[in-house]
N, C-alpha and C positions, 0 to 999 in steps of 0.2 A: 405774281403768279397764284392761280390756286391748285393747288395739288389734290388730284383723288383723295378719297378716304382710303386706307389701307381696308384689305379682306383676307389679311391673313397676319399672323404675328410670330416671327421666328425669334428664339433666342437661344444665341451661342453663351457658351457657360451655363448650363440649365442647372449643373449640380454643385455651382461653386457659392463662395460666401455671399455675393452681391443678390444672388436669385434668392437666396435662403432668408436675407435680412430684409431685402426689398422688393424684389420683384413680383413673388407670390403674394405678400400681402398686398401690392398695389392691384394686381389682378383681380383679387377677393373684392376688393372695394369697389374695382370698375365695375363688376359683375352685379355686385349690389345695387350700383346705381344707375345700372340697365346701359352703360356705354361700351360694353364688350359684348359682343355674340359674333365671335369668329374663330376661325382655327389657332390655336397658340401650339405652337412647334418648339419643344427643346430639342438642344445638339449639345452634347457633350462626348468626351472618352472616356467614359467611367465604367464600361463592363455593365450596366444597368439595362433594367428593364422598363416599360411605362410604369409597371406596380411599384417600383421601388420611387421612381420620381413623384409617382402620387403622393406614396408614404412621405416622401421628403417635401414637400409640400404642405402635408398635414402636418407635420412636425414643425415647419416655418411658422405657419399661421399660429399653431397652438403657442408659439414663444413669441410672437410678434404681432399680437391684437386679438388672439382667437379665433376661432372658426364658427363661422356662420355656414351650419350644415347645409341649408337651401343652395347657396350661392358655391358652397365649395362642390355641392354634386354637380352643379352645372360648370365650374371651374373643370373638375376629373371629367366631363363630358366633353369638353373642348379640347383637352390636353395630349398632346403625341409626344413621342419621345423618337430620336434619332442616336442611336450610339455609334460615333465613327471617328476616326483621325480626321482634325483640318486640312490634312496634306493628301488624303484618299479622295479621289473622287466620286468614288463608289459612293461614299456620305453624301457627298450633295446631287447624285442620281435618287438616292433614295427622298433627299429634299424635295427634289422636282417632283417626284411623286407623289409626297405627301401632300404638296401644295394643289395638288387637282389642278384644278379651275381658276385658281387665285391669279389675277391680273397685277394685283399692285400689292406684292407683301411687304411688310416692315421688319427689317434686320436689324435685331438688337445685340450689338457686339459688347456681351458682359466677359469680354477676355482681356489678357494682356495687349498694350499696343503692339507688340512685337508681331502679333498674328492677324492684325488688320488685314493687311495688304495679302498674305496668304488666302484668307477667306473670300476676300473681296474676287481676287480674280478665280477661284472657285464658285464664285457665285455667279459671276460671269461666264465662265467654261460651260457650266450647265444650265443655262438658260434660266436662272432664278434671279436674275439682277434686271431681266426687262421688266419696265415700269416699276420697280422697286425704290426704295429708299433705305439709308441705312442711319441707326443711332449708334455713336461712339462715347464711350466712356471718358471721362478725364483719370488722369493726367493725359491731355493731348501734349503730346513730345515733352522734353527734359529742358529744352531751349531753342532759339530762333530756328535754329538750323534743323535740328528734327521735326520739328511743327511743321515747319515747311515740307520736309520731306515725306512727312506722312502726311500731309494735304494732296501733295502730287500722286503718292500711290494710290490714295481714295479716288482720287479724280481721273485716274484710268480707268474708271469702272463706273464711278458714280458722278454727276454732273452737282457742282456745289448746290443747287436746290434742294437735291435728295440726300444732303448729308445733315444730320441732326448732331449736333455735338451739345452733349449733356452735360449740365452743371447744375446739380440738384438744389443750388442756393438760390436758382433764380423761379424755381417751383415752389419757393416760401409764400406763404400768403402777406407775412410781412414785407418783403421785399417788393411785391407788387403795389403792396398798400403805399410803400414810400413814394414809387412813382405815380399814384392815382394821387396821394396828397399835394404833391407838388403841381400837378397841372389841372385839379380839379376845381383850385381855390385861387382865387383872383386876389386877393388879399396878399397872401403867400410869395406866390413865384419872383413879384418886382424885389423883395428882400433879398433873396437869396442871390447875391452879387458881390461884387467887392465894395461897392459903395457901403453896404452895410455889414458884411461879415469880414471879421478877422481872423478867424480860424476853424479849421474842420476838425475835429476827431472823431477816429473809429476805433472802437475796440473791440476784439474778438475773442473773449478769455473762457478759458475752460479749466474747470477745477480737479482734472483728471489727468493723468500723465499719458503716455503712448497705449496704456491697455492692452498690451499683447501686441502690439503693430509694430515691433521695433525694426522687423525686416523691410517694411514697407518705409518708414519715417528713415531709415539709414540710405534709401534710395532717394528720397524726397526731401524731407526737411521742410520746415515751417513755411518758408516764402512759396516753393514749388508747391504745397500743399493747399494752401488756402490764400495766400496773398495775390498770386498771378491770375487766380480765375475767382474765387469766393468776392474777395474785398474788392479786385477791381472791377467787378461786375456793379458792386454796392454804389462805389465810386464813380461810374458811369452812369449808371441812373439818378443818383443825386445830383449830379454837376452838369450833363447833358442840356442841350438845347430842346425847348419845346418838339415835339415831334409833328409832322405836316398833318397826320390822319392816324388812326389806329391801325392803320397797316402794317403788316409784318415787317416789311423793310424799313418804313418810317422809324419805328423804337430803334433797331439795330443800327439803322444809319445816326442816328444821334449817339447812340453809343460808341462806335467807330470814330467817328469825327471828335468827341471826348478824348479819346486814346491816343489820337493823333496829335492832340494839344498838348499831353501830358510828357512832361522830359523823363529823359533817361534817368534811372536813380542814379545818385551819386553817393558812391560808398563813405564820406564822409558822412552823410545824412542816414547813416545805417546803424541799427544796434541788433547785434544777433546776440541770443543767450541760449543757455542749455542748462535745464534745472538738475540741480543735485542729485544723484542717484540713476539718472538717464544711464550711464555706461553700466549699471549693473541690471539693465532689462534683457531679457531675453533678445538674441539676436543682434545686439547692440556691441560694435567693438570697444574694446577698453580704453582705446584713445580717440574715441570717436569726435568729431569736431562739427555733426550736425546741429542745427538751430532747432529749438523744442519750442524758441522765442523770437519773436522780430518786432523791431519797433523801426517805422521809415517815414521818412519826409516827400510827401510828392509836390512837386509844381504843377498847376497847370497853367501854360502860357496862351490863354486867350483873352479876349476882350472882356470877358464877363468875370472873370476868377486872376487874372493877373495879380499875382501880390500876394494872395490867399495861403497861407501853408496847408497841406492837406496832410494829418498825421495818424499814421494807421499802423495799430499795436496787435499783434497777435501773439496767443501763447497757451502753453500745455503747465498743468499744476498752479494757476494762478488762483487766486482767492476764491473766484466764483465763477459760475457758468453762467454768460450771459455777451449778447452782442448789442452793441448799441453805437447810432450816430448821434455825434452832439456838434451843432450847428452853433459858434459862439458868436454874437453880433458886436459890433465897435461900441464901447461906453457912449455916453452922452459927453456932446461938444463942450457942454459948459457944467460944471458941478454946481448948479442952480442953488441945491439944498444940503451944501458940502458934500462929504465923499460918499459914493455909492460902493458896496463890496464889488470887488473885482470878480469879472466873470459870472455875474447873476443873470445876464440876459444873453438866455440861450433856446435853440429850439432842439430838443431832444427826440429822436426815435429808437424805441427799443424795438429789436428785431426778434430776440428770443432771450429770453422764456415768454412767450406770449406777445403783444403787440401793446405799445405804449406810446402816447404823443404827449410830451411835457414841454411847457413853454415856463422857463426861468425870467423871473421879473423881480425888480426891486418892490418894495412897499412899505407905508409908513408905519412907524410903532405905534401902538395905542399910547395915548396922552400926550402932555405938553410938547411943544416943539416939533420942528420939521427933520427928524430924525429917520432912517430906514434901516430896512432888514430885506435879505433875500427871501425868497418865496416860492413857490411852483404852483401852477396850475396844471393838472393832467385835463387833456383837451380829452382824450380817448383812449381807452382800457379795453383790451379784448384777450382773455385768456384761451379761447378757441384758435387754433392755429390753421384753422383752413382744411382745405383739401390736401393729404401727404403730398409732398413736393414729387415722388416718385408717380403717384397715383396721376396727379396733375399734367405732367410731361409724358407721360407714355400715352394718355389720353391724346394730347396736343399732338404728339408725332403721329398718332394713328390717325388723326382728322388733318394732316399735312400743316396744321399751325406750328411755324419756326419761331416764333416772336421771342418765347423763352429760350432759344438755344444760341449758342454762339457761333457768330459767323466767320470764316477763314480770315477776314482781315482784321478782326475784333482780337482773335486767337493769336495772330503773328505779330499785331501791334501790344499786346499784353507782354509777350515773352520778350519783345524789344525792350520794354519799359524797365525790367525786372532782370534783364540778363547781366547789367554789369557788378551785380552782388550774388551772383549764384554762386555757390561752392564755398571756398572758404578764402574769399578777397577779404571779408572782414572780419577780424578774429572773432571767436566766441567768448563769450563772458559767462560764469555761472550764476546762476541765483538759487535761493532756498525754495524748496516747494512752498506754496501757501505764499508767496510775495508777489508782488506786482511787478518782478522781473528784475533785471538787473540796473545798476543805480545810473548807468550810462541813457538808459532809455530818459531819466527825467533830463539829464544834461542836453539831450537832443532836443526836447522842445522849447529848453530855456525860459526866456520873458514870456514867450508865450502859454507858458504852463501855469499852473499843473496841470497834468492828467487827469480826466474827470474818469473814475473811477466807478463804472456802474455797479449798483447794488440791487439785482431783481428780489430780495426781501423786502426793501424799502420801493422799491418802484420809483427810484429817482438817484440820480448821481450826486455824490459828496466830494466839490472840489475840495482840496485841501485848504488852499487859500479864503476860503468863504464859509461860514456857518451853515449848518446840517440844514439844508431847505425843508420847508413845510408845505403841506398841500393846502391850497386855497380851495379847491373843488374836486370833484370825483367826476 
């Protein structure tokens, strides 16, 4: 279904943190690229004037990327503001007046999920929902039941094709590049199956703690924060079947079908960790059992992937900040030249920082005899991260392209997968800041290990069982 382009952008929560850090920089960037020239209406309850919102926008841009005076002047000319309570119909009467003749507004709800229902109903009652679509932020629910209830609430006003559930990770250039890499190269796709792959590892590491977000983390934890959404979306794009075409639903169909093949998590195959000192963070309970680290083993019960473990590891206060996918291939069936380094045959896709695609292989050592050593070939390296995720996703939403937004069935399946390990089902283990998490994470993958620890400074993984790989090419 082709949706018409939006002719107005309304963002609720205009004075909030998300607008300050992400939305204003995205709006200026879109204006610079010439893709935004419609009314932009902020809505919040802060007792502000439009002049104060414009000052807030300038402060946001000064701190996040810089002010482009020409683009900012155009943004100010588009920007309006409505100050009012979301429970007050008068707020939405003003919004309807501000929209004027706009027939297809895009309503961006940068507000807590508890307000989604209230705002949706008020939009409907005021006539602002007719012909419109809505963008909602993660977390989309806290578990399966709340996600289904939230979907039902929103669907009272907006049909599924008009609902855009944003996950900024899908807007990253590297994540999109991973999908393109798979299906634009005929030699690679046949290798990505159980016949050739023995294990997949995905690590999302951050070398900092909760950074003042203790209150949020106490409500979420690592599994709700990044596993149920970001990491499962990476799994979906990496392991889905080829889409029938480039259409919006073809890719989302592939991800949804893959999720349906993912076995519900087994608590015995999950490790939860908490870095030492987390309980001293602001707004964190002194006896908190919330995880800042998680290692989880997924199983995909499909013809292509049966028997291939998918090990995902996420955590804060780890040695580096880097996200990488490593696909380990089976060893050669015969040791023709004697022993080879275990784990040397791999494909690694570094998603952050920058983009890097590396192939691991065994090569012959110089000199007499047929002995080898592991090495790596850097196939592609890109330091530019492309269009910023919020800029890309806001542009897609305005254009009516839902390809990079999570669909209802994807979200509900993702919650189904992780639900058995939410909360304190698995005891939390402590770990030292700057380490790779609790020792139990190494035991989780056992003989399939060790973990491939991403090192963005070297641009390569360093499996503990193998010598440091060297670059063959750039």
